[in-house]
Backbone bond lengths (Angstrom), bond angles and torsions (degrees), N, CA, C in turn:
res aa  C-N    CA-C-N  psi(-1)  N-CA   C-N-CA  omega(-1)  CA-C   N-CA-C  phi
1 M - - - 1.516 - - 1.481 109.54 -
2 S 1.331 116.62 138.47 1.476 121.39 -178.82 1.499 111.24 -64.96
3 N 1.339 115.02 145.23 1.458 121.65 172.53 1.514 111.30 -65.96
4 L 1.359 117.22 130.89 1.476 120.46 -178.56 1.510 111.15 -59.37
5 N 1.335 118.80 -38.18 1.441 120.92 177.69 1.515 113.62 -61.12
6 D 1.363 115.25 -37.84 1.483 120.55 177.32 1.559 108.70 -64.45
7 L 1.345 115.99 -43.22 1.448 119.35 -179.54 1.534 112.12 -62.98
8 R 1.354 115.47 -43.29 1.442 121.04 177.25 1.497 112.88 -58.60
9 L 1.351 114.30 -42.83 1.464 120.23 -178.44 1.579 108.79 -63.96
10 F 1.361 116.02 -44.66 1.435 118.07 -178.81 1.527 112.06 -62.87
11 V 1.308 118.36 -44.66 1.459 123.01 179.70 1.521 111.55 -62.96
12 E 1.346 116.64 -41.17 1.474 119.88 179.53 1.513 110.52 -70.07
13 A 1.324 119.03 -36.98 1.457 121.02 176.78 1.553 110.65 -65.88
14 A 1.312 115.33 -38.68 1.508 118.05 178.52 1.533 109.36 -65.52
15 R 1.337 116.79 -39.94 1.473 121.01 -179.30 1.528 111.04 -64.63
16 L 1.320 116.92 -43.83 1.460 120.43 -174.18 1.534 113.91 -90.77
17 G 1.344 116.94 -14.71 1.445 120.79 178.66 1.517 112.67 72.30
18 S 1.343 116.56 24.57 1.466 121.55 -177.69 1.476 109.63 -160.67
19 L 1.313 116.10 129.50 1.477 121.10 176.45 1.503 112.02 -68.45
20 S 1.332 117.50 -43.04 1.472 121.83 178.53 1.518 111.12 -62.61
21 A 1.334 116.97 -39.14 1.481 118.59 -179.90 1.495 109.90 -67.78
22 A 1.355 116.32 -38.42 1.491 120.00 177.75 1.539 109.51 -63.14
23 A 1.323 115.39 -40.61 1.447 118.91 179.39 1.517 112.12 -60.31
24 R 1.336 115.63 -43.91 1.503 122.03 177.39 1.497 109.50 -62.11
25 S 1.345 116.42 -43.94 1.465 121.30 -176.21 1.543 111.38 -62.21
26 L 1.293 114.86 -39.00 1.484 121.80 -177.51 1.533 113.36 -96.78
27 E 1.384 114.69 7.70 1.445 120.39 177.32 1.549 113.42 58.39
28 R 1.328 113.38 46.54 1.493 117.77 175.18 1.500 108.88 -122.69
29 T 1.307 116.19 163.72 1.448 119.78 177.13 1.541 110.13 -79.00
30 P 1.329 118.24 157.09 1.439 118.14 177.25 1.531 114.01 -60.23
31 A 1.317 115.67 -35.38 1.452 118.90 178.36 1.552 111.70 -64.21
32 A 1.341 115.75 -42.70 1.463 120.30 179.42 1.575 110.24 -64.53
33 A 1.343 115.57 -38.34 1.467 120.35 -179.10 1.526 107.98 -67.23
34 S 1.300 118.11 -42.93 1.472 120.65 -179.29 1.518 110.71 -65.33
35 A 1.351 116.39 -39.39 1.452 118.45 179.10 1.482 111.10 -66.84
36 S 1.349 117.43 -37.64 1.435 122.92 178.71 1.513 113.38 -59.65
37 L 1.372 113.80 -44.67 1.478 117.87 179.69 1.526 110.79 -68.44
38 K 1.313 118.76 -39.29 1.471 123.75 -179.43 1.545 107.37 -63.18
39 R 1.331 116.19 -42.40 1.428 120.43 -179.17 1.541 112.40 -61.75
40 L 1.327 115.09 -41.47 1.438 121.37 179.59 1.526 111.61 -67.38
41 E 1.331 116.02 -44.23 1.470 119.10 176.84 1.549 112.87 -63.57
42 K 1.291 115.87 -35.82 1.459 120.44 179.24 1.532 110.33 -66.89
43 E 1.314 115.46 -41.26 1.484 119.78 179.61 1.502 109.76 -65.53
44 L 1.349 116.96 -43.33 1.448 120.39 -177.55 1.537 114.77 -78.99
45 K 1.326 113.80 -16.80 1.476 121.60 -179.00 1.522 113.41 62.63
46 V 1.360 115.10 32.37 1.490 122.12 176.29 1.545 107.18 -142.40
47 R 1.316 113.20 156.23 1.493 119.93 171.54 1.518 108.37 -85.36
48 L 1.340 117.13 124.41 1.465 120.34 -177.33 1.493 112.66 -96.03
49 V 1.381 117.51 -24.74 1.470 120.02 -176.65 1.545 108.81 -141.94
50 E 1.337 111.66 151.99 1.535 119.32 169.27 1.532 104.08 -106.02
51 R 1.328 116.93 125.35 1.452 120.08 -174.32 1.534 108.60 -116.46
52 N 1.378 113.19 145.51 1.492 119.59 164.21 1.540 106.09 -130.34
53 T 1.314 115.62 -169.14 1.461 119.67 -173.93 1.504 113.48 -69.82
54 R 1.367 117.49 -16.45 1.477 118.79 -171.43 1.522 111.26 -115.27
55 S 1.328 119.22 -28.73 1.437 119.68 -172.80 1.505 110.05 -156.57
56 L 1.347 115.43 176.54 1.473 119.81 173.30 1.492 109.46 -129.74
57 R 1.318 116.41 157.29 1.439 123.16 178.52 1.523 108.76 -133.32
58 L 1.336 117.18 131.40 1.453 119.09 -177.99 1.515 110.17 -73.66
59 T 1.331 114.22 138.86 1.478 119.80 172.89 1.521 106.83 -76.68
60 P 1.385 116.90 170.73 1.485 117.29 177.87 1.524 111.93 -56.72
61 E 1.396 115.28 -39.01 1.462 119.59 177.54 1.554 109.82 -63.71
62 G 1.333 117.12 -39.80 1.452 120.60 178.76 1.511 112.09 -65.20
63 L 1.342 117.36 -39.79 1.489 120.34 178.35 1.547 109.81 -62.07
64 L 1.312 115.48 -44.72 1.461 119.47 179.35 1.497 112.28 -62.61
65 F 1.362 117.38 -42.70 1.430 121.29 -177.99 1.508 110.57 -67.32
66 R 1.350 118.45 -39.69 1.428 120.82 179.22 1.522 110.36 -63.63
67 E 1.306 117.23 -41.73 1.508 119.69 -176.84 1.535 109.49 -62.77
68 R 1.363 119.11 -29.70 1.444 119.90 -178.84 1.513 110.66 -89.10
69 V 1.302 117.73 -35.72 1.476 120.77 -174.12 1.508 114.41 -78.88
70 A 1.341 116.36 -41.26 1.477 120.55 -174.52 1.531 113.12 -55.76
71 P 1.378 118.45 -50.25 1.456 118.96 178.69 1.540 112.47 -64.49
72 A 1.317 117.61 -35.29 1.472 119.47 178.09 1.561 112.10 -66.68
73 L 1.302 116.16 -39.21 1.449 119.16 175.86 1.517 111.55 -64.64
74 A 1.337 118.36 -40.76 1.422 121.75 178.66 1.545 110.47 -60.25
75 L 1.338 117.04 -42.45 1.453 121.32 -179.65 1.547 110.22 -65.67
76 L 1.323 115.84 -42.73 1.443 120.13 178.10 1.515 112.91 -60.59
77 E 1.339 115.68 -45.23 1.406 120.58 -178.97 1.527 112.06 -67.99
78 D 1.307 117.26 -37.43 1.451 120.47 173.08 1.548 112.10 -59.53
79 A 1.322 113.62 -43.04 1.475 118.12 -179.62 1.545 110.79 -64.65
80 Q 1.370 116.19 -39.15 1.492 119.84 177.63 1.525 111.14 -62.67
81 H 1.340 114.89 -41.70 1.453 118.69 179.76 1.531 112.02 -68.24
82 A 1.357 115.61 -34.89 1.485 119.08 179.03 1.515 108.76 -64.50
83 V 1.312 118.02 -39.78 1.454 120.84 -179.15 1.512 111.63 -67.58
84 H 1.345 116.36 -41.44 1.450 118.44 -172.08 1.515 115.05 -92.07
85 F 1.365 117.77 -25.87 1.425 117.00 -167.34 1.530 115.79 -126.82
86 D 1.333 119.90 -10.30 1.459 121.27 -175.93 1.504 113.06 -63.00
87 C 1.317 117.48 -25.19 1.467 119.96 -179.06 1.543 111.01 -93.50
88 A 1.325 116.56 -0.67 1.488 119.41 -178.44 1.470 110.38 -83.66
89 D 1.334 116.67 162.82 1.445 121.18 174.57 1.519 110.12 -67.60
90 I 1.318 119.21 141.71 1.453 124.74 179.26 1.516 108.38 -87.60
91 S 1.314 116.19 119.02 1.463 120.65 179.59 1.505 109.19 -151.47
92 G 1.389 115.26 167.28 1.451 119.66 175.22 1.529 111.11 106.13
93 E 1.311 114.92 -177.87 1.471 121.79 -170.47 1.550 110.61 -96.01
94 I 1.319 117.15 140.18 1.430 123.39 170.98 1.521 107.51 -118.07
95 R 1.341 114.52 116.41 1.463 121.85 -178.75 1.554 106.90 -101.47
96 L 1.337 117.53 118.56 1.409 120.30 -175.93 1.547 111.89 -141.51
97 T 1.308 116.07 163.64 1.463 122.89 175.58 1.512 109.54 -131.87
98 A 1.336 116.40 151.13 1.469 121.05 -173.49 1.531 108.60 -156.44
99 P 1.349 117.83 153.07 1.460 120.71 173.73 1.518 113.19 -62.95
100 V 1.312 116.55 153.08 1.470 122.66 -172.81 1.530 111.74 -57.83
101 D 1.315 118.59 -58.14 1.439 122.71 -177.06 1.523 111.14 -56.39
102 F 1.305 116.89 -49.24 1.476 119.73 -178.53 1.529 110.39 -62.70
103 A 1.298 117.26 -40.77 1.470 120.06 -177.21 1.521 110.88 -64.39
104 R 1.340 115.51 -42.89 1.499 117.68 -175.88 1.537 110.31 -74.06
105 Q 1.318 118.25 -40.50 1.413 120.04 -172.15 1.573 114.92 -86.49
106 W 1.282 116.34 -33.24 1.469 120.45 -172.73 1.525 113.79 -121.55
107 L 1.326 116.58 -44.81 1.455 117.71 -170.51 1.523 112.49 -72.36
108 R 1.330 117.78 -40.47 1.496 120.15 -176.84 1.526 111.29 -57.20
109 P 1.357 119.67 -53.71 1.468 117.04 179.06 1.536 114.47 -63.53
110 L 1.361 117.82 -33.06 1.431 119.69 176.99 1.505 112.39 -67.33
111 M 1.362 117.32 -38.84 1.425 120.41 174.03 1.561 111.48 -59.43
112 D 1.292 114.02 -43.11 1.510 119.33 -179.27 1.577 107.78 -60.83
113 E 1.298 115.46 -45.55 1.473 119.22 -178.33 1.502 110.59 -62.39
114 F 1.374 116.83 -44.65 1.460 120.29 -177.78 1.561 110.21 -62.04
115 Q 1.317 117.02 -38.99 1.466 120.04 -179.48 1.535 112.11 -70.66
116 V 1.303 117.70 -25.15 1.485 120.76 172.79 1.544 107.38 -66.32
117 L 1.308 117.20 -41.63 1.481 120.64 179.67 1.491 111.82 -74.39
118 H 1.353 119.69 -30.00 1.468 124.81 -174.98 1.562 107.92 -136.74
119 P 1.304 115.24 77.54 1.482 119.54 -173.12 1.534 113.31 -64.24
120 Q 1.320 119.17 -14.78 1.495 120.80 -179.54 1.469 112.37 -86.17
121 V 1.336 118.45 -1.06 1.465 121.52 176.13 1.488 112.26 -87.96
122 R 1.322 116.68 137.27 1.487 124.24 178.09 1.527 108.04 -116.57
123 F 1.318 117.16 143.87 1.453 122.42 178.25 1.503 110.91 -114.27
124 T 1.334 116.85 142.01 1.435 125.44 163.50 1.518 105.73 -122.78
125 L 1.365 116.63 110.31 1.472 121.89 -175.71 1.497 110.62 -109.98
126 L 1.284 116.99 126.06 1.473 124.67 174.07 1.502 108.81 -107.18
127 V 1.328 115.54 110.59 1.437 120.67 -174.66 1.498 110.85 -101.21
128 G 1.357 116.58 131.35 1.480 119.19 177.45 1.534 108.08 172.73
129 D 1.282 116.93 155.11 1.461 122.35 178.20 1.481 115.92 -86.00
130 T 1.318 117.37 -5.41 1.454 123.91 175.77 1.544 108.45 -76.35
131 V 1.355 114.25 134.63 1.507 118.55 178.35 1.506 107.77 -77.20
132 R 1.301 117.23 118.03 1.438 123.11 179.92 1.512 111.44 -86.45
133 D 1.349 115.41 154.10 1.448 123.40 -179.42 1.503 108.24 -83.60
134 L 1.338 118.34 107.40 1.479 121.50 -179.09 1.507 113.05 -71.74
135 V 1.316 116.98 -18.18 1.476 119.47 -179.68 1.521 110.01 -79.15
136 S 1.333 117.75 -42.80 1.497 118.65 -174.20 1.531 111.98 -89.50
137 E 1.358 119.23 -22.19 1.417 121.95 -177.54 1.546 110.55 -99.41
138 P 1.309 119.47 141.49 1.447 122.04 179.81 1.555 112.97 -73.44
139 L 1.303 115.73 73.46 1.473 120.86 -177.04 1.508 107.98 -118.92
140 D 1.352 116.40 142.84 1.437 120.81 174.46 1.508 112.81 -88.37
141 L 1.333 116.15 -25.11 1.468 119.15 -166.07 1.517 110.06 -161.35
142 A 1.321 114.60 143.91 1.461 120.56 169.48 1.514 108.79 -129.27
143 L 1.312 116.76 136.50 1.438 120.80 171.76 1.492 108.84 -103.08
144 R 1.339 115.74 122.47 1.442 122.31 -171.43 1.521 112.36 -136.83
145 Y 1.331 115.83 147.88 1.431 120.95 173.54 1.518 111.21 -93.58
146 G 1.314 115.88 153.65 1.447 123.47 173.15 1.501 114.47 94.07
147 E 1.311 114.56 172.39 1.470 123.23 174.01 1.503 111.25 -71.14
148 L 1.329 118.40 139.79 1.447 121.62 -172.00 1.534 110.06 -108.22
149 P 1.344 118.45 114.60 1.467 120.42 -176.66 1.511 113.56 -83.10
150 D 1.349 120.01 -18.10 1.457 120.90 -170.47 1.548 109.91 -83.42
151 S 1.312 115.51 108.53 1.487 119.19 -175.35 1.554 111.74 -76.97
152 A 1.329 117.27 -7.14 1.450 119.79 175.42 1.558 113.11 -74.25
153 L 1.314 113.65 -15.27 1.465 121.02 -179.89 1.528 110.14 -101.56
154 V 1.336 115.12 149.69 1.439 121.54 178.10 1.508 107.88 -107.03
155 A 1.332 116.52 129.51 1.480 119.84 -174.78 1.522 109.20 -126.85
156 R 1.314 113.59 149.33 1.500 121.99 170.90 1.514 106.93 -125.61
157 R 1.337 116.58 129.79 1.457 118.73 178.46 1.512 109.94 -73.78
158 V 1.352 116.46 127.11 1.454 121.18 180.00 1.547 110.03 -89.38
159 M 1.351 115.14 -42.37 1.463 119.10 178.86 1.493 109.40 -164.51
160 A 1.378 115.88 150.39 1.402 121.73 171.48 1.537 111.94 -71.39
161 N 1.317 116.74 151.77 1.490 120.02 -173.33 1.495 105.79 -164.50
162 R 1.346 116.04 151.05 1.448 120.84 176.55 1.531 110.02 -134.55
163 R 1.328 116.92 162.25 1.450 121.55 174.38 1.524 108.78 -93.03
164 L 1.343 116.07 154.29 1.435 120.17 175.81 1.541 108.79 -152.62
165 V 1.313 115.18 156.77 1.482 120.46 178.61 1.562 108.13 -87.24
166 V 1.319 114.90 129.82 1.458 120.38 -179.19 1.493 109.68 -129.23
167 G 1.316 114.65 156.18 1.485 122.43 174.32 1.480 109.25 -152.38
168 A 1.320 115.02 163.70 1.495 121.19 176.46 1.528 109.52 -77.46
169 P 1.333 118.91 148.75 1.453 121.07 176.81 1.501 112.48 -53.49
170 E 1.378 116.61 -38.86 1.489 121.12 -179.33 1.523 110.28 -63.24
171 Y 1.364 116.88 -36.84 1.474 119.19 178.28 1.533 110.06 -62.54
172 F 1.288 117.43 -48.14 1.451 122.05 -178.28 1.582 111.58 -63.58
173 E 1.310 115.76 -34.24 1.435 119.28 176.69 1.572 111.38 -64.43
174 R 1.322 115.76 -37.98 1.452 120.37 -178.10 1.530 113.18 -80.32
175 H 1.320 115.02 -37.79 1.489 119.01 -168.29 1.513 113.75 -114.75
176 G 1.319 119.31 -8.26 1.435 123.60 -175.93 1.483 112.39 83.29
177 R 1.303 115.10 169.22 1.525 120.26 -178.21 1.530 109.61 -109.77
178 P 1.304 116.53 131.95 1.483 118.76 -179.27 1.526 109.25 -67.20
179 G 1.291 117.10 141.14 1.463 124.40 179.65 1.509 111.25 -95.12
180 H 1.338 116.67 -24.23 1.476 122.07 -176.57 1.524 105.34 -142.62
181 P 1.392 117.87 150.13 1.476 120.61 178.05 1.477 114.55 -49.72
182 Q 1.370 117.65 -36.39 1.449 120.85 -179.52 1.521 112.03 -62.25
183 D 1.333 117.22 -25.41 1.470 121.08 179.08 1.526 111.52 -65.26
184 L 1.336 117.23 -16.91 1.474 119.04 178.60 1.527 112.62 -63.05
185 L 1.311 116.25 -19.42 1.475 119.79 179.37 1.525 111.55 -63.87
186 A 1.316 116.76 -19.29 1.473 120.47 -178.75 1.591 109.68 -99.94
187 H 1.324 118.34 5.91 1.433 121.89 -177.69 1.521 111.26 -114.04
188 N 1.350 114.01 155.23 1.468 119.22 174.53 1.528 108.00 -82.25
189 C 1.340 118.16 119.96 1.442 121.58 -179.97 1.491 110.82 -111.14
190 V 1.317 116.98 132.99 1.442 122.41 175.51 1.503 107.76 -87.46
191 I 1.338 116.62 118.98 1.463 122.29 -166.22 1.504 110.53 -105.85
192 Y 1.332 115.60 131.85 1.462 123.11 177.15 1.507 110.24 -83.07
193 L 1.336 114.63 133.65 1.498 121.63 178.88 1.558 106.85 -93.72
194 S 1.306 115.94 108.64 1.477 119.31 -177.19 1.503 110.37 -109.23
195 Q 1.307 116.35 121.44 1.455 123.08 -179.52 1.549 112.80 49.84
196 G 1.343 114.21 40.51 1.454 120.85 176.30 1.493 114.92 83.98
197 Q 1.375 117.95 0.42 1.455 122.39 -178.50 1.543 110.60 -120.01
198 P 1.328 118.78 129.09 1.460 119.60 177.80 1.539 109.69 -62.47
199 Y 1.303 118.21 132.31 1.436 124.55 -178.05 1.492 107.32 -90.87
200 R 1.374 116.01 78.41 1.479 122.51 -172.44 1.519 113.55 -94.08
201 R 1.326 116.24 -24.71 1.482 121.66 -173.77 1.526 108.57 -88.63
202 W 1.360 115.85 100.83 1.437 120.87 -177.31 1.524 110.04 -98.59
203 L 1.329 118.14 126.36 1.427 123.01 -175.92 1.513 110.46 -99.45
204 F 1.360 114.96 142.25 1.448 121.69 178.64 1.536 111.35 -138.88
205 Q 1.341 113.58 145.55 1.472 118.70 -179.22 1.552 108.94 -132.02
206 R 1.341 113.70 140.70 1.463 121.29 172.52 1.528 107.03 -140.50
207 R 1.321 115.56 108.39 1.415 121.56 -172.57 1.545 112.13 52.98
208 S 1.314 120.85 -115.76 1.462 122.47 -178.87 1.514 111.43 -93.65
209 E 1.310 118.64 0.87 1.491 121.66 -177.35 1.538 111.01 -95.60
210 T 1.296 116.19 134.97 1.437 122.79 176.47 1.532 110.09 -125.04
211 V 1.356 115.58 133.65 1.437 123.29 -178.67 1.546 107.95 -129.51
212 V 1.361 116.56 135.86 1.433 120.85 172.57 1.538 106.79 -121.38
213 V 1.313 115.80 126.20 1.442 122.34 -179.12 1.528 111.16 -115.74
214 E 1.304 119.45 128.49 1.469 121.49 173.93 1.506 109.54 -93.61
215 V 1.331 114.35 104.64 1.496 120.89 -171.12 1.509 108.50 -89.03
216 S 1.357 114.61 170.71 1.427 121.65 174.43 1.506 109.50 -142.72
217 G 1.326 117.19 164.66 1.455 121.67 178.28 1.519 110.61 -173.87
218 D 1.331 114.12 -179.46 1.483 118.37 -173.33 1.501 112.00 -99.65
219 R 1.342 119.37 5.32 1.457 121.77 179.77 1.502 110.60 -140.66
220 I 1.341 116.39 130.63 1.460 123.80 174.60 1.517 106.49 -130.38
221 C 1.362 114.20 134.80 1.470 117.22 -174.96 1.522 109.62 -150.14
222 N 1.348 116.88 145.75 1.472 120.85 178.75 1.481 113.57 -92.94
223 D 1.322 118.08 7.60 1.477 121.99 178.13 1.536 107.37 -111.57
224 G 1.343 114.81 110.90 1.468 121.53 -177.03 1.553 111.80 -61.91
225 A 1.347 116.62 -32.79 1.460 120.22 179.12 1.528 111.16 -67.02
226 L 1.333 117.48 -38.70 1.408 122.05 179.59 1.543 110.81 -70.77
227 V 1.296 117.31 -35.23 1.477 120.80 175.39 1.563 106.81 -61.07
228 R 1.285 116.81 -48.13 1.485 120.37 179.32 1.541 111.33 -58.94
229 E 1.303 117.25 -40.08 1.480 121.02 -177.09 1.533 109.74 -66.82
230 W 1.333 117.87 -38.85 1.447 122.82 177.61 1.550 110.57 -64.24
231 V 1.311 115.59 -38.46 1.444 120.02 178.83 1.525 109.17 -67.57
232 L 1.329 116.29 -42.25 1.487 120.01 177.85 1.542 109.70 -61.66
233 D 1.359 117.43 -29.83 1.504 119.86 179.85 1.531 110.79 -80.66
234 G 1.308 117.27 -2.74 1.483 119.74 178.71 1.463 115.52 85.48
235 V 1.370 118.43 16.04 1.469 122.79 -178.52 1.523 112.29 -65.73
236 G 1.366 114.70 -41.46 1.461 118.14 -173.97 1.538 110.94 -176.48
237 L 1.322 114.95 -163.11 1.497 120.57 179.85 1.522 107.15 -106.12
238 A 1.314 114.07 154.74 1.465 119.98 175.50 1.515 110.89 -140.18
239 Y 1.329 114.18 155.31 1.464 124.51 179.80 1.536 106.54 -102.19
240 K 1.317 117.63 97.21 1.433 123.74 -169.14 1.517 111.23 -116.75
241 S 1.353 114.63 157.70 1.445 119.67 168.64 1.517 109.69 -64.06
242 E 1.327 116.05 136.30 1.480 120.19 179.47 1.510 110.69 -58.66
243 L 1.326 118.39 -35.95 1.434 121.95 179.96 1.511 113.28 -62.41
244 D 1.373 115.53 -35.88 1.431 122.47 -176.68 1.519 112.12 -70.99
245 V 1.308 117.67 -26.80 1.501 123.37 -174.40 1.497 113.09 -114.24
246 R 1.369 117.57 2.87 1.447 119.15 -176.43 1.514 112.33 -56.30
247 G 1.359 117.43 -47.74 1.441 120.34 179.41 1.477 114.40 -63.43
248 D 1.316 117.11 -35.29 1.491 120.66 178.13 1.512 109.20 -66.65
249 I 1.356 119.40 -41.14 1.432 121.74 -178.54 1.553 109.60 -67.91
250 E 1.314 116.77 -43.67 1.483 120.18 179.15 1.522 111.37 -61.53
251 A 1.352 118.05 -33.66 1.469 122.02 -178.25 1.514 112.10 -86.88
252 G 1.348 117.01 -5.87 1.442 119.97 178.35 1.525 114.58 84.50
253 R 1.369 116.70 7.73 1.452 119.93 -178.26 1.541 109.71 -78.21
254 L 1.337 116.71 -30.30 1.472 122.36 176.35 1.503 109.46 -127.54
255 E 1.323 115.25 159.09 1.441 121.74 175.02 1.520 111.79 -135.15
256 P 1.329 119.07 141.58 1.478 119.83 173.69 1.492 111.07 -65.32
257 A 1.347 114.89 140.53 1.438 119.34 -178.94 1.535 111.65 -74.95
258 F 1.384 116.12 -31.17 1.485 119.07 -176.08 1.523 108.89 -124.83
259 R 1.308 115.65 148.56 1.481 121.05 175.19 1.507 111.57 -100.60
260 D 1.290 118.86 -29.69 1.478 120.50 -174.54 1.518 114.92 -115.10
261 W 1.314 117.54 4.48 1.446 121.54 175.11 1.536 110.11 -111.75
262 Q 1.367 116.17 129.07 1.453 120.28 177.33 1.532 111.20 -103.86
263 G 1.331 116.21 141.92 1.453 121.33 174.99 1.522 111.99 -78.69
264 S 1.280 114.06 -177.01 1.498 120.67 -176.71 1.510 110.80 -68.00
265 S 1.330 115.81 155.34 1.448 121.88 176.25 1.529 111.04 -68.48
266 A 1.332 118.24 134.56 1.448 122.90 179.39 1.542 110.30 -138.20
267 P 1.324 118.08 61.16 1.462 118.80 -175.71 1.542 111.76 -61.37
268 L 1.339 114.10 149.08 1.475 119.59 176.54 1.489 107.66 -89.64
269 N 1.357 116.45 124.62 1.490 121.08 -178.12 1.502 109.85 -119.34
270 A 1.337 114.95 148.35 1.412 122.31 167.42 1.535 106.93 -97.21
271 V 1.309 119.48 120.77 1.458 124.28 -171.96 1.507 108.04 -113.99
272 Y 1.330 115.08 132.05 1.449 121.54 179.20 1.534 112.07 -112.84
273 P 1.318 118.27 150.46 1.486 120.39 178.00 1.484 112.58 -81.90
274 G 1.341 115.63 99.72 1.520 118.19 175.73 1.489 113.20 83.12
275 T 1.321 112.26 -168.81 1.454 119.29 -173.96 1.525 113.63 -109.55
276 G 1.330 117.38 9.81 1.469 119.43 -179.74 1.506 113.27 -68.06
277 P 1.315 117.35 167.61 1.445 121.13 -179.36 1.551 112.39 -61.33
278 R 1.280 119.02 137.46 1.445 123.13 178.98 1.499 109.52 -102.41
279 P 1.333 116.99 134.20 1.498 120.25 178.20 1.538 111.62 -54.60
280 V 1.320 116.66 146.79 1.437 120.72 -179.70 1.550 111.64 -58.01
281 R 1.321 117.25 -36.02 1.466 119.41 -179.74 1.548 111.86 -62.57
282 V 1.352 117.23 -35.13 1.464 120.90 176.87 1.499 110.82 -69.32
283 R 1.328 117.14 -44.44 1.505 119.58 -178.47 1.524 108.82 -67.04
284 R 1.285 118.42 -40.98 1.467 120.67 178.65 1.499 111.82 -63.89
285 F 1.308 119.06 -38.90 1.453 122.80 -179.93 1.542 109.46 -66.60
286 V 1.329 118.30 -41.22 1.464 120.35 178.34 1.527 109.65 -66.24
287 E 1.323 117.64 -40.14 1.471 120.49 177.21 1.533 111.36 -61.99
288 F 1.342 115.18 -37.85 1.438 121.44 177.78 1.507 112.86 -63.99
289 L 1.400 115.58 -45.21 1.458 119.41 176.73 1.515 111.18 -63.01
290 T 1.304 118.60 -41.71 1.440 121.64 179.30 1.529 111.62 -60.25
291 D 1.306 114.99 -44.84 1.494 119.05 178.87 1.523 110.53 -63.95
292 R 1.317 120.10 -48.92 1.467 122.11 -174.93 1.501 111.44 -70.45
293 L 1.292 120.29 -41.16 1.469 120.95 -177.72 1.504 111.53 -74.75
294 G 1.305 116.24 -23.05 1.461 119.67 -179.65 1.531 114.26 -84.23
295 E 1.348 115.71 -4.26 1.464 120.36 -178.40 1.538 111.90 -72.21
């Protein structure tokens, strides 16, 4: 059976793309890291990585091995932490990042409630709609919407969520309500700028039917909260996370544009940097968010 330390070294090297970086991360010497990888390859009788002086690249066998080993290591490390730390007092700092709308409407009061339960916990919250690099920045956790393509990150789904088109009642009174997604072509749409690209292609589903509409409008912005505020002002329509506008809909400030068309899935995920052990305070906080938001 493979040495757990060898497996951890391989997974960390795959995550960072560098054997020397993995050695530093795990506080090992470069020679020990190189010996660990060679030992693992010898035991498996396959080459896991292609190395040069600056970086490493996983072979097809290495990619397959990482896909199977990384989740297993995460489960094992969670079990070890549960045995050693779940009965301990929760204390220390949680560094996290979250989108603007979600942070202001949902995360802030939930953080306050968690600190009442665990007064020794401290938070550092970085708010913004830009996706931050969890590998290079000292962050414990990111809360993100949408499906996550990056397999180097570990994610836990906090809650299901979808996007929908919303507008202010005053806007619909002036401009009418679209009956079909294609009718959006005649409406002013406030467009969110995601990772430097305007998010113009809005997807809709109704039973087995799928429609994608490329909308246009006179305002594009990379701040989701500002997009919401423009829509509240009656400027136009926006394609927003249901969670971000739930309170506005319940209060009558915004209305869904469609009753029978659903937007794309945008689940809320808790994303962790890599497969290393997570402090009990971070795991407890994510469990707390999942319980509260699922109510």
